[in-house]
VEXMIKOL-132150 format. One record per atom (N, C-alpha, C): atom name; x negated, y, z. Coordinates in steps of 0.001 Angstrom, whole numbers, plus 500000, padded with zeros to 6 digits. Atoms other than C-alpha are relative to their C-alpha. Layout:
R atom      x      y      z
R   CA      X      Y      Z
...
This chain:
R atom      x      y      z
R    N 498961 499435 499789
R   CA 866116 275848 638606
R    C 500315 502030 499636
R    N 500168 498662 500957
R   CA 867274 279139 637357
R    C 500349 501498 500907
R    N 500425 498416 499113
R   CA 866892 282872 638862
R    C 500949 500773 500241
R    N 498366 499018 499440
R   CA 869538 285076 640565
R    C 499718 500811 498126
R    N 500294 499206 500920
R   CA 868457 287795 637959
R    C 500536 499312 498186
R    N 499183 500979 501315
R   CA 869009 285243 635081
R    C 501814 499686 499670
R    N 498678 500295 499823
R   CA 872145 284006 636232
R    C 501035 501461 499476
R    N 499357 498816 500279
R   CA 873504 288084 635946
R    C 499926 500622 499201
R    N 500392 499804 501705
R   CA 872217 288664 632641
R    C 500412 499112 499278
R    N 498912 500973 501274
R   CA 873970 285523 631180
R    C 501268 500687 500385
R    N 498680 499792 500005
R   CA 876923 286938 633091
R    C 500853 501147 499190
R    N 499574 498674 501081
R   CA 876989 290280 631162
R    C 500260 499276 498671
R    N 500446 500046 501860
R   CA 875318 288911 627874
R    C 501400 499024 499523
R    N 499033 500643 500521
R   CA 878381 286416 627571
R    C 501285 500482 499679
R    N 498819 499441 500670
R   CA 881085 288637 627236
R    C 499900 501524 499391
R    N 500387 499306 500325
R   CA 879221 291333 625926
R    C 499907 499731 498392
R    N 500015 500573 501934
R   CA 878670 288744 622298
R    C 500941 499993 499976
R    N 498364 500384 500095
R   CA 882473 287830 623051
R    C 500284 501482 499084
R    N 499246 498466 500179
R   CA 883295 291685 622770
R    C 499449 500216 498153
R    N 500865 499993 501288
R   CA 880827 291971 619960
R    C 500250 499751 498567
R    N 499238 500440 500469
R   CA 882142 289501 618361
R    C 501311 500054 499406
R    N 499251 498926 500612
R   CA 885467 291105 617916
R    C 500558 500708 499128
R    N 500302 498153 500951
R   CA 884724 294482 616832
R    C 499562 499870 498805
R    N 500641 499858 501395
R   CA 882759 293332 613858
R    C 500735 499922 499110
R    N 498920 499742 501124
R   CA 885635 292518 611778
R    C 500242 501725 499745
R    N 499573 498749 499448
R   CA 887250 296070 612904
R    C 498866 500931 499635
R    N 500825 499245 500493
R   CA 883849 297484 612431
R    C 500220 500122 497956
R    N 500418 500007 501935
R   CA 883302 295936 608638
R    C 500668 500975 499697
R    N 499033 499397 500936
R   CA 886884 297383 607748
R    C 499419 500915 499914
R    N 499753 498394 499610
R   CA 886286 301020 609012
R    C 498836 500401 499036
R    N 500988 499656 500941
R   CA 882808 301070 607240
R    C 500557 499922 498800
R    N 499367 500700 501184
R   CA 884307 299635 604216
R    C 500950 501116 499414
R    N 499178 499285 500159
R   CA 887191 302330 604627
R    C 499240 501838 499988
R    N 500598 498590 500435
R   CA 884452 305346 604152
R    C 499437 499438 498869
R    N 500495 500371 501162
R   CA 882961 303660 601334
R    C 501105 499611 497934
R    N 499549 500246 501685
R   CA 883663 303816 596970
R    C 499740 498845 500025
R    N 500074 501388 500252
R   CA 884573 300843 595602
R    C 498835 499548 499030
R    N 501129 500693 499978
R   CA 881616 300854 593955
R    C 498567 499861 500611
R    N 500774 500456 498527
R   CA 879182 301241 597144
R    C 500148 497869 500314
R    N 499468 501108 499324
R   CA 881477 298189 598098
R    C 499274 498830 499319
R    N 500188 501275 501146
R   CA 881015 295574 594987
R    C 498583 500424 499824
R    N 501659 500173 500019
R   CA 877038 296755 594499
R    C 499215 499951 500572
R    N 500820 499415 498299
R   CA 875353 297174 597879
R    C 500507 498754 500984
R    N 499766 500651 499188
R   CA 875275 295461 600804
R    C 498899 500702 501124
R    N 500885 498986 498872
R   CA 874642 297713 603856
R    C 501023 500167 501044
R    N 499028 499867 499235
R   CA 876096 298265 607208
R    C 500470 500418 500864
R    N 499104 498352 499906
R   CA 877015 301804 607406
R    C 500436 500424 498454
R    N 499770 499351 501380
R   CA 878232 303917 604442
R    C 498519 500612 499663
R    N 500792 499884 500550
R   CA 875432 305019 602641
R    C 500298 501588 499252
R    N 499459 498491 500219
R   CA 877392 308408 601316
R    C 501591 499300 500540
R    N 498148 500512 499741
R   CA 880529 308162 603080
R    C 500963 500917 499515
R    N 498855 498751 500878
R   CA 884008 309617 601563
R    C 501106 499398 500941
R    N 498334 500078 499525
R   CA 887450 310253 603200
R    C 501138 499980 498699
R    N 499841 500353 501004
R   CA 888280 309745 599626
R    C 501352 499293 500759
R    N 499218 500976 499926
R   CA 890190 307098 600553
R    C 501516 500107 500879
R    N 499006 499880 499090
R   CA 892324 308292 603517
R    C 500687 500909 499169
R    N 498679 498944 500645
R   CA 893783 311462 601348
R    C 500279 498710 498658
R    N 498608 500488 500880
R   CA 895027 308934 598972
R    C 501012 499266 500687
R    N 499084 500290 498952
R   CA 897042 307943 601640
R    C 500857 501072 499926
R    N 499461 498229 499341
R   CA 897817 311144 602829
R    C 500634 500216 499367
R    N 499392 498691 501209
R   CA 898858 312772 599841
R    C 500860 499118 498708
R    N 499227 500787 500827
R   CA 900536 309489 598078
R    C 501889 499602 500795
R    N 498569 499987 498890
R   CA 904667 309772 599583
R    C 500167 497969 499556
R    N 499504 501527 500706
R   CA 904499 305669 597871
R    C 499306 499650 501300
R    N 500804 500618 498850
R   CA 901717 305249 600958
R    C 500366 500099 501294
R    N 500023 499422 498461
R   CA 902377 307304 603934
R    C 501556 500099 500228
R    N 498522 500590 499733
R   CA 906280 306273 603592
R    C 499587 498867 500239
R    N 500534 501107 499425
R   CA 905207 302934 604420
R    C 500114 500194 500997
R    N 500611 500148 498702
R   CA 903533 303675 607412
R    C 501950 500604 500691
R    N 498480 498826 499169
R   CA 907457 306219 608300
R    C 501173 498617 500126
R    N 499715 500677 500032
R   CA 908758 303307 607350
R    C 500356 498541 500779
R    N 500126 501184 499191
R   CA 907794 300466 609331
R    C 499941 500782 501674
R    N 499570 499843 498997
R   CA 907631 302791 612380
R    C 501190 500549 499883
R    N 499075 500401 499536
R   CA 911256 303411 612053
R    C 500739 498659 500436
R    N 498768 500899 499667
R   CA 913047 300146 612173
R    C 498795 499202 501209
R    N 501053 500576 498565
R   CA 909842 298541 614514
R    C 500791 500590 501163
R    N 499494 499186 499237
R   CA 911284 301526 616945
R    C 501245 499238 500387
R    N 498626 500297 500081
R   CA 914761 300462 616087
R    C 499762 498268 500695
R    N 499455 501017 499071
R   CA 914400 297022 616964
R    C 498990 499859 501323
R    N 500506 500277 499162
R   CA 912107 297101 619832
R    C 501315 500822 500892
R    N 499057 499329 499636
R   CA 914920 299471 621499
R    C 501564 498878 499931
R    N 498710 500907 500462
R   CA 917617 297103 620180
R    C 499633 498165 500748
R    N 500645 501367 499966
R   CA 915819 294043 621433
R    C 499937 499549 501568
R    N 500447 499719 497860
R   CA 915009 294976 625280
R    C 501234 500307 499951
R    N 498796 499977 499057
R   CA 918552 296585 625513
R    C 501323 499060 499799
R    N 499189 501180 499637
R   CA 920245 293326 624798
R    C 499425 498939 501053
R    N 500279 501392 499115
R   CA 917838 291188 626610
R    C 500040 500242 501782
R    N 499922 499768 498540
R   CA 918431 293167 629741
R    C 501127 499424 500908
R    N 498651 500089 499367
R   CA 922057 292337 630347
R    C 499871 497901 500084
R    N 500051 501302 500120
R   CA 921280 288633 629188
R    C 498698 499156 501015
R    N 501611 500262 499422
R   CA 917727 288010 631109
R    C 501010 500130 501676
R    N 499504 500080 498871
R   CA 919834 288891 634632
R    C 501341 499467 499859
R    N 499261 501299 499869
R   CA 922520 286296 633752
R    C 499318 499175 500487
R    N 500076 500785 498855
R   CA 920475 283926 633884
R    C 498643 499862 500793
R    N 500960 499981 498691
R   CA 918222 285282 636701
R    C 501095 499698 501009
R    N 499382 500011 499242
R   CA 920815 285533 638403
R    C 501562 498986 500114
R    N 498649 500699 500049
R   CA 924313 283290 637754
R    C 499222 498636 499203
R    N 499996 501305 499923
R   CA 924304 279770 637584
R    C 501333 499362 498325
R    N 498944 500692 500579
R   CA 927048 278491 634591
R    C 499870 498620 499103
R    N 499713 500954 500955
R   CA 928133 275844 631972
R    C 498943 500285 499414
R    N 500924 500080 501313
R   CA 924772 275064 629427
R    C 499665 500910 500327
R    N 500988 498377 500072
R   CA 923275 278024 630724
R    C 498334 499782 499841
R    N 501486 501376 500040
R   CA 919574 275622 630513
R    C 500062 499715 498531
R    N 499786 500465 500948
R   CA 920739 274443 627359
R    C 500108 501476 499198
R    N 500282 498771 500854
R   CA 921507 277994 625597
R    C 498616 501065 499984
R    N 501291 499335 499586
R   CA 918060 279565 627179
R    C 498984 499144 499233
R    N 501232 500718 500851
R   CA 915893 276797 625575
R    C 500937 500243 498223
R    N 499432 500120 501267
R   CA 918517 276912 622367
R    C 499550 501905 499459
R    N 499588 498593 500344
R   CA 917904 281147 622589
R    C 497876 499838 499233
R    N 501357 499944 499628
R   CA 913771 280156 623013
R    C 499841 499464 497741
R    N 500362 500548 501181
R   CA 913942 277572 619647
R    C 500098 500976 499027
R    N 500037 498635 501397
R   CA 914731 280724 616988
R    C 498841 500256 500267
R    N 501971 499085 499879
R   CA 911178 282046 618616
R    C 499419 498917 499220
R    N 501007 500530 500253
R   CA 909871 279009 617767
R    C 499818 499228 498439
R    N 500590 500061 501240
R   CA 910506 278950 614039
R    C 499932 500672 499195
R    N 500553 499305 501005
R   CA 908873 279943 611245
R    C 501102 501225 499425
R    N 498931 498763 500715
R   CA 910179 283661 609564
R    C 500548 499070 498676
R    N 499326 500386 502069
R   CA 910549 281760 605789
R    C 501021 499479 500369
R    N 498550 501081 500084
R   CA 913283 279380 607113
R    C 501151 500906 500360
R    N 498187 499379 500288
R   CA 915858 282528 607497
R    C 499366 501444 499318
R    N 500343 498556 500804
R   CA 914283 285104 604871
R    C 500812 499888 498769
R    N 498721 500502 500609
R   CA 916791 283062 602346
R    C 501101 500549 500137
R    N 498736 500116 499809
R   CA 919881 283154 604341
R    C 500247 501713 500521
R    N 500056 498402 499595
R   CA 918999 287358 605416
R    C 500259 500146 498760
R    N 499955 498910 500861
R   CA 918327 288051 601983
R    C 501613 500230 499192
R    N 499334 500214 500448
R   CA 921534 286873 600926
R    C 501592 500759 500832
R    N 499549 498977 499447
R   CA 923434 288055 603766
R    C 500190 501541 499711
R    N 500178 498625 500154
R   CA 922505 291402 603641
R    C 500097 500666 498906
R    N 499789 499254 501087
R   CA 922823 291879 600040
R    C 501444 500136 499815
R    N 498826 499975 500147
R   CA 926208 290819 600271
R    C 501163 501291 501043
R    N 499431 499211 499674
R   CA 927189 293473 602740
R    C 499780 501289 500431
R    N 500811 499001 500708
R   CA 925058 296334 601328
R    C 499151 500839 501211
R    N 500335 499536 499501
R   CA 922758 296245 603867
R    C 498305 499719 499398
R    N 501313 500515 500551
R   CA 919416 295026 601520
R    C 499521 501819 500166
R    N 500960 498359 499715
R   CA 916813 298076 602117
R    C 499894 501044 500179
R    N 499662 498428 499250
R   CA 917871 299951 604351
R    C 499081 498975 501292
R    N 500865 499610 498657
R   CA 915684 300193 608117
R    C 500747 498883 501033
R    N 499305 500448 499128
R   CA 918718 298807 610030
R    C 499664 497806 499855
R    N 500101 501460 500712
R   CA 918522 295191 607902
R    C 499019 499734 501155
R    N 500486 500302 499455
R   CA 915195 294700 609066
R    C 499569 499738 501632
R    N 500201 500260 498690
R   CA 915331 295500 612288
R    C 501274 499186 501057
R    N 498934 500888 499720
R   CA 918218 293532 613012
R    C 499869 498538 499796
R    N 500598 501664 500394
R   CA 916390 290214 611310
R    C 499151 500023 500883
R    N 500216 500208 499222
R   CA 913972 290724 613758
R    C 499978 499624 501662
R    N 499567 500620 498160
R   CA 915920 290391 616847
R    C 500193 498588 499894
R    N 499787 501205 500077
R   CA 916910 287292 615938
R    C 498506 499214 500667
R    N 501365 500577 499270
R   CA 912452 286185 616949
R    C 500155 500952 501324
R    N 500546 499180 498687
R   CA 912204 289155 619426
R    C 501036 500082 501518
R    N 498509 500420 499120
R   CA 915773 289057 621525
R    C 499347 498398 501085
R    N 500028 501204 498746
R   CA 914942 285263 623101
R    C 498746 499950 500527
R    N 501092 499913 499211
R   CA 911193 286195 623777
R    C 499659 501526 501056
R    N 499786 498727 499198
R   CA 912471 289452 625334
R    C 500493 498844 501327
R    N 499159 500540 498928
R   CA 914828 287617 627587
R    C 499430 499057 500500
R    N 500905 501214 499164
R   CA 912161 284797 628366
R    C 499185 500949 500942
R    N 501646 499165 499651
R   CA 909330 287590 629372
R    C 501109 500634 501210
R    N 499803 498832 499060
R   CA 911985 289900 631603
R    C 500833 498684 500800
R    N 499598 500571 499011
R   CA 913720 286990 633298
R    C 499154 499107 500986
R    N 501554 500385 498921
R   CA 910381 285643 634745
R    C 500031 501338 500934
R    N 500289 498599 499887
R   CA 909933 289194 635768
R    C 501739 499744 501084
R    N 499177 500068 499422
R   CA 913683 289244 637244
R    C 500093 498988 501417
R    N 500331 501506 498933
R   CA 913242 285847 639166
R    C 499538 500489 501076
R    N 501272 499636 498973
R   CA 910791 287159 640861
R    C 500342 501712 501249
R    N 498670 498997 499022
R   CA 913446 289953 642555
R    C 500806 499492 500733
R    N 499048 500377 499153
R   CA 914858 289078 645810
R    C 501610 500296 499419
R    N 499031 499510 500064
R   CA 918327 288528 645497
R    C 500739 500735 501300
R    N 499238 499204 499023
R   CA 919012 290286 648879
R    C 500063 501562 499622
R    N 500338 498131 500505
R   CA 918239 293706 647245
R    C 501371 499722 499250
R    N 498817 499698 500717
R   CA 921260 293467 644937
R    C 501344 500090 500936
R    N 498952 500481 498669
R   CA 923448 292008 648144
R    C 500131 501397 500704
R    N 500005 498823 499686
R   CA 922162 295091 649622
R    C 500320 501370 499583
R    N 499379 499404 500964
R   CA 923135 297037 647243
R    C 501066 500939 499677
R    N 498576 499317 499908
R   CA 926349 296590 647190
R    C 500814 499754 500698
R    N 499371 499358 499121
R   CA 927308 297004 650581
R    C 500073 501195 500361
R    N 500279 498182 500339
R   CA 925783 300299 650429
R    C 501049 500856 499153
R    N 498919 499834 500138
R   CA 928377 300574 648376
R    C 499372 500471 497951
R    N 500309 499745 501236
R   CA 926484 300754 644542
R    C 500502 498931 499088
R    N 499258 500908 501429
R   CA 928496 299980 641079
R    C 498738 499313 499864
R    N 501014 500270 501019
R   CA 926461 297496 639064
R    C 499030 500671 499092
R    N 500735 498610 500990
R   CA 925573 300611 636559
R    C 499229 500209 501227
R    N 500601 499013 498931
R   CA 924296 302360 639623
R    C 498765 499437 500233
R    N 500832 500373 499634
R   CA 922466 300064 640738
R    C 499138 499324 498831
R    N 500932 499904 500901
R   CA 920989 298552 637876
R    C 498942 500847 499698
R    N 500463 499354 501100
R   CA 919710 301570 636602
R    C 498934 501062 500984
R    N 500987 499252 498550
R   CA 918478 303479 640154
R    C 498917 498420 500793
R    N 500475 500823 498878
R   CA 917451 300172 642098
R    C 499031 498933 499103
R    N 499959 500739 500719
R   CA 917335 297610 639651
R    C 498493 499837 498560
R    N 501408 499614 501220
R   CA 915043 298738 636800
R    C 498665 500505 500244
R    N 501213 499763 499474
R   CA 912434 300364 638517
R    C 499087 498957 500579
R    N 501073 501155 499662
R   CA 911467 297244 640050
R    C 499563 499055 498554
R    N 500898 500863 500631
R   CA 910966 295135 636735
R    C 499418 500786 498339
R    N 500208 499485 501711
R   CA 909860 298007 634795
R    C 498659 500023 499088
R    N 501434 501168 501009
R   CA 906302 295990 634102
R    C 500616 499178 498897
R    N 499204 501239 500646
R   CA 908772 293511 632754
R    C 500145 500685 498548
R    N 499400 498695 501357
R   CA 910538 296400 630064
R    C 498540 499993 499454
R    N 500929 499883 500716
R   CA 906948 297227 628969
R    C 498872 499242 499726
R    N 500814 501112 500392
R   CA 905363 294325 628782
R    C 500876 498906 498374
R    N 499077 500033 500954
R   CA 908882 293142 626645
R    C 500305 500221 498788
R    N 500271 498624 501022
R   CA 908838 296533 624514
R    C 498802 499031 499413
R    N 501353 499553 500679
R   CA 904924 295618 623659
R    C 500106 498903 499387
R    N 500422 501241 500959
R   CA 905463 292183 622164
R    C 500785 500060 498919
R    N 499112 499850 501533
R   CA 908753 293076 620290
R    C 499984 501037 498949
R    N 500894 498894 500606
R   CA 906877 295810 618903
R    C 499003 499737 499238
R    N 501089 500418 500740
R   CA 903849 293879 618186
R    C 500403 498742 498642
R    N 499307 500815 501459
R   CA 906027 291270 616126
R    C 500466 500812 499010
R    N 499296 499605 500431
R   CA 907894 293434 614582
R    C 499158 501168 499112
R    N 500707 498831 500854
R   CA 905026 295554 612929
R    C 499117 499200 499160
R    N 500512 500638 500499
R   CA 903066 292679 612050
R    C 500990 498943 498612
R    N 498882 501033 500906
R   CA 905901 290328 610310
R    C 499843 500760 498557
R    N 500536 500326 501520
R   CA 905427 290357 606572
R    C 501372 499614 499071
R    N 499172 500841 500501
R   CA 907500 288022 605294
R    C 501897 500248 499881
R    N 498039 500381 499382
R   CA 911639 288473 606351
R    C 499707 501924 500130
R    N 499638 497844 500693
R   CA 910460 293075 606064
R    C 499612 500232 498718
R    N 500445 499603 501394
R   CA 909025 292567 602596
R    C 501479 499092 499134
R    N 499107 500299 500284
R   CA 912284 290316 601927
R    C 501361 501135 499662
R    N 498567 499045 500436
R   CA 915007 292771 602435
R    C 499527 501623 499836
R    N 500384 498409 500129
R   CA 913291 296044 601450
R    C 499529 499416 498240
R    N 500486 500191 501418
R   CA 912136 296493 597766
R    C 499376 501517 500184
R    N 499992 498452 500022
R   CA 912240 300658 598041
R    C 499614 500766 500778
R    N 499098 499177 499247
R   CA 913618 302752 600125
R    C 499831 499920 501897
R    N 501141 500590 498598
R   CA 911709 300953 603588
R    C 500111 499083 499598
R    N 501225 500623 500297
R   CA 909468 299018 602100
R    C 498976 500322 500520
R    N 500681 499518 498962
R   CA 906872 298481 604970
R    C 498548 500315 499440
R    N 501795 500116 500245
R   CA 903166 299064 604811
R    C 499063 499167 499691
R    N 500295 500848 500082
R   CA 902630 296118 604853
R    C 500116 498851 498540
R    N 499986 500544 501497
R   CA 903980 295123 601361
R    C 499641 501192 499471
R    N 501618 499332 500991
R   CA 902172 298579 600119
R    C 499212 499879 499727
R    N 501598 500405 500383
R   CA 899308 297522 600636
R    C 499440 498989 498752
R    N 500000 500704 501689
R   CA 899807 295101 597311
R    C 499728 500812 499261
R    N 500200 499577 501024
R   CA 899620 297630 595486
R    C 498679 500676 499498
R    N 501250 499855 500415
R   CA 896425 297997 595641
R    C 499819 499030 498548
R    N 500131 500448 500994
R   CA 896468 294975 593280
R    C 500211 500146 498348
R    N 499512 499406 501484
R   CA 895813 296176 589661
R    C 498706 499295 498883
R    N 500561 500301 501291
R   CA 894318 295232 586217
R    C 498440 499942 499860
R    N 501527 499604 499456
R   CA 890735 296403 587376
R    C 499550 499768 500914
R    N 500323 500922 498834
R   CA 890983 294150 590767
R    C 500713 500900 501036
R    N 499505 498986 499081
R   CA 891591 295274 593897
R    C 499082 501293 500325
R    N 500974 498975 499232
R   CA 891141 298657 595370
R    C 499440 500128 501306
R    N 500440 500357 498439
R   CA 889131 297837 598236
R    C 499943 501573 500994
R    N 499692 498871 499051
R   CA 888601 301231 599648
R    C 501212 500565 500629
R    N 498437 499053 500206
R   CA 891916 302820 599451
R    C 500660 498250 501183
R    N 499757 500969 499700
R   CA 892947 299220 601199
R    C 499304 499681 501430
R    N 500527 499446 498691
R   CA 890645 299450 603944
R    C 500010 500844 500810
R    N 499552 499045 499041
R   CA 891428 302371 604978
R    C 501270 500069 500595
R    N 498532 500484 499552
R   CA 895340 301344 605128
R    C 499734 499013 501446
R    N 499035 500736 498822
R   CA 894696 298654 607290
R    C 499336 500596 501359
R    N 500456 499345 498986
R   CA 892436 301334 609532
R    C 500838 500507 501029
R    N 498818 499228 499294
R   CA 895273 302888 609931
R    C 501530 499508 500742
R    N 498711 500895 499230
R   CA 897453 300099 610366
R    C 499863 499153 501701
R    N 500754 500797 498444
R   CA 895626 298883 613586
R    C 500407 501170 500732
R    N 499629 499410 499013
R   CA 896198 302378 614943
R    C 501495 500116 501027
R    N 498715 499986 499579
R   CA 899638 302016 616032
R    C 499872 499213 501176
R    N 500051 501075 499505
R   CA 899072 298816 617470
R    C 499590 500099 501641
R    N 501141 499427 498809
R   CA 895830 300126 619931
R    C 501084 500894 500552
R    N 499429 499444 499363
R   CA 897964 302782 620518
R    C 500974 499506 501442
R    N 499955 500155 499294
R   CA 900670 301269 621975
R    C 499469 498902 501207
R    N 501245 500411 498669
R   CA 898230 298907 624131
R    C 499275 500990 500759
R    N 500596 498700 499513
R   CA 896745 301896 625264
R    C 501231 500260 501590
R    N 499547 499326 499316
R   CA 899663 303029 626797
R    C 500983 499262 501148
R    N 499214 501439 498645
R   CA 901507 299569 628628
R    C 498842 499201 500651
R    N 501181 500653 499036
R   CA 897716 298127 629426
R    C 500564 499949 501525
R    N 500079 500637 498555
R   CA 898686 298621 633139
R    C 501379 498389 500156
R    N 498878 501183 499710
R   CA 902175 296296 632779
R    C 499143 498862 498783
R    N 500898 501496 500418
R   CA 900216 294022 630654
R    C 499794 499509 500975
R    N 500554 501127 498632
R   CA 898088 293375 633214
R    C 500691 499428 501254
R    N 498762 501161 498695
R   CA 900931 292967 636134
R    C 500554 498506 499424
R    N 499273 501641 500187
R   CA 902616 290770 633871
R    C 499409 498663 499261
R    N 500707 501431 499869
R   CA 900004 288419 633201
R    C 499769 499449 501513
R    N 500014 499799 498461
R   CA 899830 288416 637112
R    C 501779 499509 500566
R    N 498457 500597 498845
R   CA 903520 288083 638011
R    C 501022 499897 498537
R    N 499037 500053 500334
R   CA 905713 287702 635062
R    C 499498 498934 498975
R    N 500256 501356 501092
R   CA 905607 285136 631771
R    C 499672 500595 498970
R    N 500474 499524 502135
R   CA 903431 286381 629317
R    C 498693 498872 500089
C-alpha cells in the first residue's frame, strides 16, 4: 500500500523531472554560448571553465548579425498586425452570420494552414520577383499571412461564438454604430482571444525559415538565415551559433510572458 507521503513526493517529482528534461537543451545552449570553440570541441563540462562573452560581442558588433534580428522583428510585427486586423472582421462574419458556403470557406481557409510552407515557396518567389517585392519585409509578412490569417480566424471565431448575440442587439438598440460597438464593447470581451491569436501568429512567423529565406537575400534577411553564416571551411563556429540561438529564444519568451494570462484563458475558453 502506497504511503501518503510517497504519493505526495511523486506528485511533485514527476513535473520537476519533466521541467528539467525540457530545460536541459536550453541550459546546454546557454553554456555553449559562454565557451570558446576550443573548449566546446576539446572537453566535456557541465558549465564553462573560462566563461566568455566574446560570442555575444560578435553578434552585437557585426551588422550582418544584429540586422538579422531587426529584419525578423520588422516582418514578424507587420505580419502579426496584418493577420489579426484581417482576421477580426472575417471571424465576426463566420461567428454571427450564415451565408452560402460559409462552412466550406471556413474549411478551405484551414487547409491553407495545413499545407507545408515548401508548397508555396516557389510561387511566392516568382510572384514577388515579378512585382519588385523580393527581399523586402512586406514580402515575408504578406507570405506568412497565408498561414496566419486562417489560424487567427479559427481562434477568434471560437471566442466570438462564446459572446452572446444579445450583446450585439442591445448595443444596436442603444444607438451604437457597428464600428463603435465593435471597438468599445465587443473587442474588450474578446481581448484574450486577440492576445492568443497574436501570440500564435508571432510565434509561427518568428520560427518559419523556408519562405523567409526564399524571399530574402540581403536587405531583409532573417536571423535564422544569418545563422548559416557560421559555416566555413574550418567548420562551424559553435560558440557564436549558440549565442545567436540564445538571443533568438528571448523574443518568444518575452511574448509568452506578456500574453501568459491570455493563453491560459484561451485554453479554457477558446479554440487553442
